[in-house]
Each structure stands twice: as C-alpha cells, then as structure tokens.
C-alpha positions as CSV (number, residue, x, y, z in Angstrom):
1,M,262.9,-28.8,-50.1
2,D,261.3,-27.0,-47.2
3,M,258.6,-29.5,-46.1
4,I,256.4,-29.0,-43.1
5,I,253.6,-31.2,-41.7
6,R,251.0,-29.5,-39.6
7,K,247.4,-29.9,-38.6
8,Y,244.7,-28.9,-41.1
9,Q,243.2,-25.5,-40.6
10,P,239.8,-25.5,-42.3
11,S,239.4,-21.8,-42.9
12,H,242.9,-21.4,-44.2
13,D,243.6,-24.7,-46.1
14,Y,240.3,-25.9,-47.6
15,D,240.3,-24.2,-51.0
16,E,244.0,-25.1,-51.8
17,L,243.5,-28.7,-50.5
18,L,240.4,-29.1,-52.7
19,E,242.5,-28.1,-55.8
20,V,245.2,-30.7,-54.8
21,I,242.5,-33.4,-54.5
22,R,240.7,-32.3,-57.7
23,A,244.0,-32.6,-59.7
24,E,244.1,-36.3,-58.9
25,G,241.3,-37.0,-61.3
26,E,238.0,-38.9,-61.4
27,E,238.8,-41.3,-58.6
28,W,238.7,-38.4,-56.2
29,A,235.6,-36.7,-57.7
30,P,233.2,-37.9,-55.0
31,Y,235.2,-35.5,-52.6
32,T,235.3,-32.6,-55.0
33,E,232.0,-32.6,-56.9
34,E,228.4,-32.1,-55.6
35,P,226.8,-33.5,-53.6
36,G,229.8,-35.0,-51.8
37,R,232.0,-31.8,-51.7
38,L,230.1,-30.2,-48.8
39,K,230.1,-33.5,-46.9
40,Y,233.8,-33.9,-47.4
41,Q,234.5,-30.3,-46.3
42,E,232.7,-31.1,-43.1
43,A,234.6,-34.5,-42.7
44,L,237.9,-32.8,-43.1
45,A,237.1,-30.4,-40.3
46,K,235.9,-33.1,-37.9
47,T,238.6,-35.7,-38.5
48,I,242.3,-36.0,-37.8
49,T,243.7,-34.2,-40.8
50,Y,247.3,-33.3,-41.5
51,I,248.7,-31.2,-44.3
52,A,252.1,-31.5,-45.9
53,T,253.5,-28.3,-47.4
54,V,256.5,-27.6,-49.5
55,N,257.6,-23.9,-49.6
56,G,254.2,-23.0,-48.1
57,N,252.1,-24.8,-50.8
58,I,250.0,-27.9,-49.9
59,C,251.5,-31.0,-51.6
60,G,249.7,-33.7,-49.6
61,Y,247.5,-34.7,-46.7
62,S,246.2,-37.5,-44.6
63,R,242.8,-37.8,-43.0
64,S,242.1,-40.3,-40.2
65,I,239.3,-41.1,-37.8
66,N,239.6,-42.0,-34.1
67,D,237.5,-45.1,-33.3
68,S,236.6,-44.1,-29.8
69,G,240.1,-44.7,-28.5
70,L,240.3,-48.2,-30.0
71,Y,242.1,-47.5,-33.2
72,I,243.1,-44.7,-35.6
73,W,241.9,-45.5,-39.1
74,V,243.7,-43.7,-41.9
75,I,241.0,-43.0,-44.5
76,D,242.9,-40.8,-47.0
77,L,246.6,-40.4,-47.8
78,L,247.5,-38.3,-50.9
79,V,250.7,-36.8,-52.1
80,Q,250.8,-34.9,-55.4
81,E,252.6,-36.9,-58.0
82,E,255.5,-34.4,-58.5
83,Y,256.3,-34.7,-54.7
84,R,256.2,-38.5,-54.5
85,G,259.4,-40.2,-53.6
86,H,260.4,-37.7,-51.0
87,S,259.0,-39.6,-48.0
88,I,256.1,-37.2,-47.5
89,G,253.5,-40.0,-47.3
90,R,255.6,-41.8,-44.7
91,K,256.0,-38.6,-42.7
92,L,252.2,-38.0,-42.8
93,M,251.7,-41.5,-41.5
94,E,254.3,-41.2,-38.8
95,C,252.9,-38.0,-37.4
96,L,249.9,-40.0,-35.9
97,K,251.9,-42.2,-33.5
98,P,253.2,-39.4,-31.2
99,E,249.8,-38.0,-30.9
100,Y,248.1,-41.4,-30.3
101,P,250.8,-43.5,-28.7
102,N,248.5,-46.1,-27.2
103,Q,246.3,-46.8,-30.2
104,D,247.0,-49.0,-33.2
105,I,246.9,-47.2,-36.5
106,L,245.2,-49.0,-39.4
107,V,244.9,-48.1,-43.0
108,M,242.1,-48.7,-45.4
109,S,244.1,-49.2,-48.6
110,D,243.7,-49.7,-52.3
111,V,247.5,-49.4,-52.8
112,D,248.8,-52.3,-50.7
113,D,252.3,-52.3,-52.2
114,Y,252.9,-48.8,-51.0
115,Y,252.2,-49.7,-47.4
116,K,254.2,-52.9,-47.7
117,K,257.1,-50.8,-48.9
118,L,256.8,-48.7,-45.7
119,G,257.1,-51.9,-43.7
120,Y,253.5,-52.1,-42.5
121,S,251.9,-55.5,-42.0
122,K,248.7,-56.5,-43.8
123,E,245.9,-57.2,-41.3
124,G,243.0,-58.4,-43.5
125,S,240.9,-56.8,-46.1
126,I,237.9,-54.5,-46.5
127,F,234.6,-55.1,-48.1
128,K,231.8,-52.7,-49.2
129,V,228.3,-53.6,-48.0
130,S,226.0,-52.9,-50.9
C-alpha cells in the first residue's frame, strides 16, 4: 500500500475529499450539503488540513485549528472504512507534532475508544452551548 500524507491543496483536493466525506453518510451531511458545504470548503482552506492518499487517491484527512499558539485542536479525523486498520488515522495525528512541537494537541472526539487505543489521555469533555 503506497500511502502518503501531505498538506491539503484546495484547488486540487476539494472535490475528491468532498466525495470521501459524503460517503460517510448523514452524520457528515452538514459538511457536504447546503448551506454548510460552502462554509466547510472555506474552513478546509483556512485550517491545518492534511490528506492521506493511497495510490494517489484520497482515503482520509484531518482538519485542525491553531488556537493562537496555545493549542492545536483536531476538529475532524476521517479514514474511509476500507482503509481503517492500517494506522492511517494515527499517522494523520502524528504529522501535527513535528510542525507544532511546542504546542499541545487536543482532540474533540465522539469516538473516545479510538483515541484511547492510540494511547492518548482523556482531558475532560465537551459541551454544546444551545
């Protein structure tokens, strides 16, 4: 498996990445359907986004935000189901540390067991303000 992780290139990657996200189903619809689609396209271009490819095809990505040098927050991590189990998610997470060596990296998660499996420590929880 020829896997490469690289920075997202909006003009080159957006359409293929959108199809990868769309294939994940209704949970990801706010990113792929109107009115959120255009906002998400802009967010991808303005955030720290990495793409994982296998044989030149996008199979996963991570999207993070830099909190003014305090923390890096991982907002999205997705690997297509058929590529899971090959450490692609782990590699997407690990590519942040060399670029931001002096910042803690935090994850907003709804799949805590995955991050525990990677050896990350739980630091609290997240709440939605209604």
